[in-house]
C-alpha positions as CSV (number, residue, x, y, z in Angstrom):
1,X,155.7,74.2,80.0
2,X,151.9,73.7,77.7
3,X,149.1,75.9,78.6
4,X,145.8,75.4,77.6
5,X,144.1,77.4,74.5
6,X,141.7,80.1,74.9
7,X,143.8,81.6,78.2
8,X,142.2,79.0,81.0
9,X,143.6,80.0,84.2
10,X,142.2,76.7,86.0
11,X,144.4,75.5,88.2
12,X,146.0,72.0,87.5
13,X,147.4,69.6,90.0
14,X,151.7,69.2,89.6
15,X,151.3,65.7,89.1
16,X,148.1,64.8,87.1
17,X,147.7,67.9,85.0
18,X,144.1,67.5,85.6
19,X,142.2,70.4,87.3
20,X,142.5,70.8,90.9
21,X,140.0,70.5,93.1
22,X,139.1,73.2,95.7
23,X,140.2,72.0,99.1
24,X,138.4,72.0,102.1
25,X,138.8,75.4,102.6
26,X,137.9,76.9,100.1
27,X,135.1,75.1,99.7
28,X,134.1,76.8,103.2
29,X,134.3,80.0,101.6
30,X,131.7,79.3,98.8
31,X,129.0,78.5,101.1
32,X,129.9,81.1,103.7
33,X,130.0,83.5,101.1
34,X,126.1,81.7,98.9
35,X,125.0,81.1,102.7
36,X,125.6,85.6,104.1
37,X,123.9,86.4,100.1
38,X,120.9,84.5,100.2
39,X,120.4,86.1,103.8
40,X,120.6,89.4,102.5
41,X,118.5,88.3,100.2
42,X,116.0,86.9,102.2
43,X,116.2,90.1,105.1
44,X,113.6,91.7,103.3
45,X,111.3,89.4,102.6
46,X,111.6,88.3,106.9
47,X,111.2,91.3,107.9
48,X,108.2,92.3,106.2
49,X,110.0,95.0,104.5
50,X,108.5,97.0,101.2
51,X,110.5,96.4,98.5
52,X,110.7,99.6,97.0
53,X,111.8,102.4,100.5
54,X,111.3,105.9,100.2
55,X,108.4,106.9,98.3
56,X,106.1,103.3,98.0
57,X,102.8,103.6,99.4
58,X,101.4,100.8,101.7
59,X,98.1,100.8,102.8
60,X,97.1,100.1,106.3
61,X,93.8,98.9,108.2
62,X,93.1,100.4,111.6
63,X,92.0,97.8,114.6
64,X,88.5,99.7,114.6
65,X,86.3,99.4,111.7
66,X,86.6,102.0,108.2
67,X,89.9,102.6,109.2
68,X,92.8,102.7,106.3
69,X,95.3,105.0,105.7
70,X,97.6,104.9,102.1
71,X,101.4,105.6,104.0
72,X,103.5,107.0,102.4
73,X,107.6,107.3,103.3
74,X,108.3,110.6,101.4
75,X,112.0,111.6,102.8
76,X,114.3,110.7,105.1
77,X,117.3,113.2,107.0
78,X,120.1,110.6,108.5
79,X,121.5,113.0,110.4
80,X,118.5,115.9,111.1
81,X,119.3,118.9,113.7
82,X,117.7,119.8,116.3
83,X,115.7,122.6,115.4
84,X,116.4,125.2,118.5
85,X,114.4,128.2,119.9
86,X,111.7,128.6,122.8
87,X,108.9,126.7,120.9
88,X,111.9,124.1,120.0
89,X,112.7,123.6,123.8
90,X,109.2,123.7,125.1
91,X,108.4,120.8,122.2
92,X,111.6,118.9,122.8
93,X,110.9,117.2,126.6
94,X,112.3,114.1,126.8
95,X,114.2,113.8,123.9
96,X,117.1,115.7,124.8
97,X,120.4,113.9,125.0
98,X,123.1,115.8,127.5
99,X,126.5,113.8,126.5
100,X,125.4,114.5,122.7
101,X,126.6,110.1,122.6
102,X,122.8,109.8,120.1
103,X,122.5,111.5,116.7
104,X,118.5,112.4,115.1
105,X,117.1,110.8,111.8
106,X,113.7,112.5,110.9
107,X,111.1,111.2,108.3
108,X,109.0,112.2,106.6
109,X,105.0,110.8,106.4
110,X,102.2,111.1,103.6
111,X,99.3,110.4,105.8
112,X,95.9,109.4,103.4
113,X,92.7,108.6,105.3
114,X,90.9,105.9,102.7
115,X,89.1,104.4,105.5
116,X,85.4,105.2,105.8
117,X,85.7,106.5,109.4
118,X,87.6,109.6,111.2
119,X,91.2,108.7,111.9
120,X,92.1,110.2,114.9
121,X,95.9,109.1,115.9
122,X,99.2,110.3,117.4
123,X,101.5,109.7,114.4
124,X,104.7,110.1,116.8
125,X,104.4,106.6,118.6
126,X,103.2,104.6,115.8
127,X,106.5,104.7,114.4
128,X,109.2,102.8,114.7
129,X,112.7,102.9,113.6
130,X,115.1,98.9,113.3
131,X,118.6,98.9,113.5
132,X,121.2,96.1,112.4
133,X,121.8,95.0,116.2
134,X,117.6,94.3,116.1
135,X,116.7,97.3,118.2
136,X,113.5,99.4,118.0
137,X,113.1,103.0,119.0
138,X,109.6,104.9,118.8
139,X,108.9,107.8,117.4
140,X,109.8,111.5,119.4
141,X,108.1,114.9,118.5
142,X,111.3,116.3,118.4
143,X,111.6,119.5,116.4
144,X,114.1,119.2,113.8
145,X,115.8,121.5,111.0
146,X,114.0,119.0,108.4
147,X,111.0,120.0,108.6
148,X,107.7,120.3,110.1
149,X,106.6,117.8,112.5
150,X,103.1,116.0,112.8
151,X,101.4,117.3,115.8
152,X,100.7,115.7,118.8
153,X,97.5,114.9,117.9
154,X,96.3,113.5,114.1
155,X,92.7,114.4,112.8
156,X,91.8,113.3,109.0
157,X,88.4,113.4,108.1
158,X,87.6,110.2,105.0
159,X,89.6,111.6,101.9
160,X,91.8,113.7,103.8
161,X,96.0,114.0,104.2
162,X,98.6,115.5,105.8
163,X,102.6,115.0,105.6
164,X,105.0,115.6,108.5
165,X,108.7,114.5,110.0
166,X,108.4,112.0,112.9
167,X,111.9,112.1,114.4
168,X,114.1,109.0,116.0
169,X,116.9,109.2,118.7
170,X,119.2,106.5,118.3
171,X,123.3,105.7,119.3
172,X,125.4,107.9,116.9
173,X,127.0,104.6,115.7
174,X,123.2,102.9,115.2
175,X,122.4,101.9,111.7
176,X,118.6,102.1,110.8
177,X,117.4,99.8,108.1
178,X,114.1,100.1,108.0
179,X,110.8,101.7,110.1
180,X,108.0,101.2,110.5
181,X,104.2,102.1,111.2
182,X,100.8,101.1,112.2
183,X,97.9,102.7,112.8
184,X,96.1,102.6,116.3
185,X,99.8,104.6,117.8
186,X,101.6,101.7,116.7
187,X,99.3,98.3,117.9
188,X,97.2,98.1,114.8
189,X,98.0,94.3,113.6
190,X,98.7,95.5,109.9
191,X,102.2,96.5,110.2
192,X,103.8,98.9,107.6
193,X,107.8,98.0,106.7
194,X,109.6,100.3,104.1
195,X,114.0,99.7,103.9
196,X,116.1,102.2,104.5
197,X,119.1,103.2,102.2
């Protein structure tokens, strides 16, 4: 039996000895694999995701003149454990999970007022989490052991900064893919998005 020199392992036809062309099933698998790779590469661009994920700062404008924040996602805690104690129970509100089928995910943001107007807003509802099925979850003021949450309302003079956690409650098996933040309680036209690891 003749073997090609150079160690080539290209399949050859028994009848002609020529290299075999891929069959329809092989070509379909190749096209499907190529489409999936392209979709994965385009997903972040289609979602408008920030390329750097955690640690990247995005400058966001509000709907009012002079409103501008530099927003940095600095930490993700998944899963996050609920805080315990009477204060935490009082603050938990609608964040209760009676059947234990959900998990908490906490995201720490750094906010810097780079505008000319005072920033006065509620950070928790300004943030949203997206999962792999396209579901969108609004941020909550649920305290966790990850660290201190933002207060209900944050007031920042121009040049001022603050940091805090925003918590999301999502199904136990949900795959978190991105977090969004917008000024004006999440209603601002300018939306920042960070990919999650």
